[in-house]
C-alpha positions as CSV (number, residue, x, y, z in Angstrom):
1,M,36.6,33.1,31.0
2,N,36.2,36.5,29.4
3,I,39.0,35.9,27.0
4,F,37.5,32.4,26.0
5,N,34.1,34.2,25.4
6,R,35.8,36.9,23.2
7,L,37.6,34.2,21.3
8,L,34.5,32.2,20.7
9,G,32.6,35.4,19.9
10,N,35.2,36.4,17.2
11,I,35.1,32.8,15.7
12,I,31.3,32.8,15.5
13,N,31.4,36.4,14.0
14,V,33.9,35.2,11.2
15,A,31.7,32.2,10.5
16,A,28.5,34.4,10.1
17,K,30.5,36.6,7.8
18,A,31.7,33.6,5.8
19,I,28.1,32.3,5.6
20,S,26.7,35.7,4.6
21,V,29.4,36.0,1.7
22,I,28.7,32.3,0.5
23,L,25.0,32.7,0.4
24,D,25.4,36.1,-1.3
25,I,27.2,34.4,-4.0
26,I,24.6,31.5,-4.4
27,I,21.9,33.9,-4.4
28,A,23.6,36.2,-7.2
29,A,24.2,33.0,-9.3
30,V,20.7,31.8,-9.0
31,E,19.3,35.3,-9.9
32,I,21.5,35.3,-13.0
33,I,20.1,31.9,-14.2
34,V,16.5,33.0,-13.4
35,N,17.3,36.3,-15.4
36,L,18.8,34.3,-18.4
37,A,15.8,31.9,-18.3
38,L,13.3,34.7,-18.4
39,S,15.2,36.5,-21.2
40,L,15.2,33.3,-23.2
41,G,11.6,32.9,-22.6
42,R,10.7,36.5,-23.7
43,G,12.8,35.6,-26.8
44,L,10.9,32.4,-27.6
45,Y,7.5,34.2,-27.0
46,G,8.5,36.9,-29.4
47,L,9.6,34.4,-32.0
48,L,6.2,32.6,-31.7
49,T,4.3,35.7,-31.7
50,M,6.1,36.7,-35.0
51,G,4.9,33.6,-36.8
52,G,6.8,30.8,-35.0
53,C,3.4,29.0,-34.7
54,L,3.0,28.7,-38.4
55,I,5.9,26.1,-38.2
56,F,3.6,23.8,-36.4
57,F,0.8,24.5,-38.7
58,V,2.9,23.8,-41.8
59,L,4.6,20.7,-40.4
60,G,1.0,19.1,-39.5
61,P,1.2,15.6,-38.0
62,F,5.1,15.9,-37.8
63,A,4.7,18.7,-35.3
64,I,3.6,16.5,-32.5
65,P,6.9,14.3,-32.3
66,L,8.6,17.6,-32.4
67,L,6.9,18.6,-29.1
68,F,8.2,15.5,-27.5
69,N,11.8,16.0,-28.7
70,P,14.1,15.9,-25.6
71,F,15.9,19.2,-26.5
72,I,12.4,21.0,-26.8
73,F,11.3,19.5,-23.6
74,L,14.3,20.7,-21.9
75,L,14.0,24.2,-23.3
76,V,10.4,24.3,-22.1
77,M,11.5,23.2,-18.6
78,V,14.2,26.0,-18.6
79,V,12.1,28.9,-19.6
80,V,9.0,27.8,-17.4
81,V,10.2,25.8,-14.4
82,I,13.5,27.6,-13.6
83,P,11.9,31.1,-13.1
84,I,9.2,29.8,-10.8
85,L,11.4,27.4,-8.8
86,G,14.6,29.8,-8.9
87,T,12.3,32.7,-7.5
88,K,11.1,30.7,-4.8
89,F,14.6,29.3,-4.1
90,V,16.2,32.9,-3.8
91,S,13.3,34.0,-1.4
92,F,14.3,31.0,0.7
93,L,17.9,31.6,0.7
94,K,17.4,35.4,1.6
95,Y,15.3,34.0,4.6
96,I,18.0,31.5,5.5
97,K,20.6,34.0,5.3
98,Y,19.0,36.6,7.5
99,V,18.0,34.1,10.1
100,F,21.3,32.3,10.4
101,T,23.6,35.6,10.2
102,E,21.5,37.6,12.6
103,Y,21.3,34.6,15.1
104,L,25.1,34.2,14.9
105,F,26.0,38.0,14.9
106,D,23.9,38.4,17.9
107,R,25.6,35.7,19.8
108,A,28.9,36.8,18.9
109,D,28.0,40.3,20.0
110,N,26.9,38.9,23.2
111,L,30.1,37.0,23.9
112,I,32.6,39.9,22.8
113,H,30.8,42.7,24.4
114,G,28.5,41.2,26.8
115,R,25.5,42.8,25.2
116,R,22.1,41.2,25.3
117,V,21.0,39.2,22.6
118,K,17.8,40.5,20.7
119,Y,16.0,37.2,20.7
120,E,16.2,34.1,22.9
121,H,14.9,31.6,20.4
122,F,16.1,30.9,16.9
123,S,12.5,30.9,15.4
124,D,12.2,34.5,16.7
125,Y,14.6,35.7,13.9
126,G,12.5,34.0,11.4
127,E,9.4,35.7,12.7
128,R,11.2,39.0,12.6
129,Y,12.2,38.5,9.0
130,R,8.7,37.8,8.0
131,R,7.5,40.9,9.7
132,M,10.2,43.0,7.9
133,E,9.1,41.4,4.4
134,W,5.5,42.1,5.2
135,E,6.4,45.8,5.9
136,R,8.5,45.9,2.7
137,Q,5.7,44.6,0.7
138,R,3.3,47.1,2.3
139,K,5.5,49.9,1.5
140,E,6.0,48.7,-1.9
141,E,2.2,48.2,-2.5
142,E,1.6,51.7,-1.1
143,R,4.3,53.3,-3.4
144,R,2.7,51.5,-6.4
145,R,-0.7,52.6,-5.4
146,Q,0.5,56.3,-5.2
147,E,2.2,55.9,-8.6
148,Q,-0.9,54.5,-10.0
149,Q,-3.0,57.3,-8.6
150,R,-0.6,59.9,-9.8
151,Q,-0.7,58.5,-13.4
152,W,-4.6,58.7,-13.4
153,E,-4.5,62.1,-12.1
154,E,-2.3,63.1,-14.8
155,Q,-4.5,61.5,-17.5
156,F,-7.4,63.2,-16.3
157,R,-5.6,66.6,-15.8
158,R,-4.5,66.4,-19.5
159,W,-7.9,65.4,-20.8
160,Y,-9.6,68.3,-18.9
161,E,-6.9,70.7,-20.1
162,Y,-7.3,69.4,-23.6
163,Q,-11.2,69.9,-23.6
164,Q,-10.8,73.6,-22.2
165,S,-8.4,74.4,-25.2
166,Y,-10.6,72.7,-27.7
167,Q,-13.5,74.8,-26.5
168,G,-11.5,77.9,-26.3
169,G,-10.4,77.4,-29.9
170,Y,-14.0,77.4,-31.1
171,Q,-14.9,80.3,-29.0
172,Q,-12.2,82.3,-30.7
173,G,-13.2,81.4,-34.1
174,Q,-10.2,79.3,-35.1
175,G,-12.6,76.6,-36.5
176,G,-11.0,73.9,-34.4
177,Y,-8.1,72.8,-32.0
178,T,-4.7,72.0,-33.7
179,G,-2.9,71.0,-30.6
180,H,-2.1,67.5,-29.3
181,S,-5.2,65.2,-28.9
182,F,-5.9,63.1,-25.9
183,V,-8.2,60.2,-25.2
184,D,-10.9,60.5,-22.7
185,P,-9.5,58.3,-19.8
186,S,-13.1,57.9,-18.2
187,I,-13.9,54.8,-20.4
188,E,-10.7,53.0,-19.3
189,F,-11.1,54.1,-15.7
190,K,-14.7,52.8,-15.3
191,H,-13.6,49.5,-17.0
192,K,-10.7,49.1,-14.5
193,Y,-13.0,50.1,-11.6
194,E,-15.7,47.6,-12.5
195,E,-13.3,44.8,-13.3
196,S,-11.6,45.4,-9.7
197,C,-15.2,45.2,-8.0
198,D,-15.8,42.0,-10.0
199,I,-12.5,40.4,-8.7
200,L,-13.5,41.3,-5.1
201,G,-17.2,40.4,-5.5
202,V,-18.5,43.6,-4.6
203,S,-21.1,46.0,-6.3
204,Y,-20.0,48.9,-8.3
205,N,-21.6,51.4,-5.7
206,A,-19.8,49.7,-2.7
207,D,-18.3,51.8,0.0
208,K,-14.7,51.5,1.2
209,Y,-15.8,49.4,4.3
210,Q,-17.6,46.8,2.0
211,I,-14.5,46.7,-0.2
212,K,-12.3,46.3,2.6
213,L,-14.4,43.4,4.0
214,A,-14.5,41.7,0.7
215,Y,-10.7,42.1,0.3
216,R,-9.9,40.6,3.6
217,K,-12.2,37.7,2.9
218,K,-10.9,37.1,-0.6
219,A,-7.3,37.6,0.5
220,K,-7.7,34.9,3.3
221,E,-9.2,32.4,0.8
222,Y,-6.5,32.6,-1.9
223,H,-3.5,33.4,0.1
224,P,-0.6,31.2,-1.1
225,D,0.1,29.9,2.4
226,L,-3.4,28.7,2.9
227,N,-4.5,27.9,-0.6
228,K,-2.4,25.2,-2.5
229,A,-4.3,25.6,-5.8
230,P,-2.0,26.1,-8.8
231,N,-3.5,29.6,-9.6
232,A,-3.8,30.7,-6.0
233,T,-0.8,33.0,-6.2
234,R,-2.0,34.7,-9.6
235,I,-5.4,35.3,-8.1
236,F,-4.0,36.6,-4.9
237,Q,-2.0,39.0,-6.8
238,Q,-5.1,40.1,-8.7
239,I,-6.9,40.5,-5.6
240,N,-4.3,42.8,-4.1
241,E,-4.2,44.9,-7.3
242,A,-7.8,45.4,-7.4
243,Y,-7.8,46.5,-3.8
244,E,-5.0,48.8,-4.4
245,F,-7.0,50.4,-7.4
246,L,-10.2,50.7,-5.3
247,S,-8.8,53.5,-3.3
248,D,-10.8,56.3,-1.6
249,E,-9.9,58.7,-4.4
250,N,-11.0,56.3,-7.2
251,I,-14.2,55.4,-5.5
252,E,-14.9,59.2,-5.4
253,R,-13.9,59.7,-8.9
254,Y,-16.1,56.8,-10.1
255,R,-19.1,58.1,-8.3
256,N,-18.6,61.6,-10.0
257,L,-18.4,60.1,-13.3
258,N,-21.8,58.4,-12.9
């Protein structure tokens, strides 16, 4: 019986490895297609911004049939639809790969070594994958927030140093400051802060608890899993970016600037 279990476990283990390799190849292929479509889209956008729109203006009424040309229609489908559907398909394939392979590897390990499986039900692996993805996204958002905060700190630090050097130059009778000039980041910061407050629907003097409450309400309303509106994903991303910007440090900085 033990020999049969080990044999079956090895077969399952090999099958899991084969599935993993096949899915990796498919995922890599789809990502290449998506990247090519994105590159093509960026190229077409650059062409249009460099004067490509004048073609339609010059052609006048003849430009309308051109828009319905099968080749043009196919090109638009490639640069618009493929990146959207391809990205979702890649995410789905990564989910399938993790769930199936982890399930099979667990069962193979149980049969070969007699170790206890991590989860009894197949759906539990999917739930674990979602928790891992959520944690990964949370860490990425935190990293992005810290990087954004570091950039603002650097801008304000350079501005303050510039002001001190500029004033010091006049005090020494130099008649002006000849070093590098820096733009006051306060205006841009205030605009970004107030825009973020508008997105969350809070007043500019809201505290962190009011901001967190508004964020949770908005995030729940526009979460792509709950809201099926075409622009829900874009709005949800804007909500997250606004909440990231309205950190404790930036709340304090905004109050000090007013």
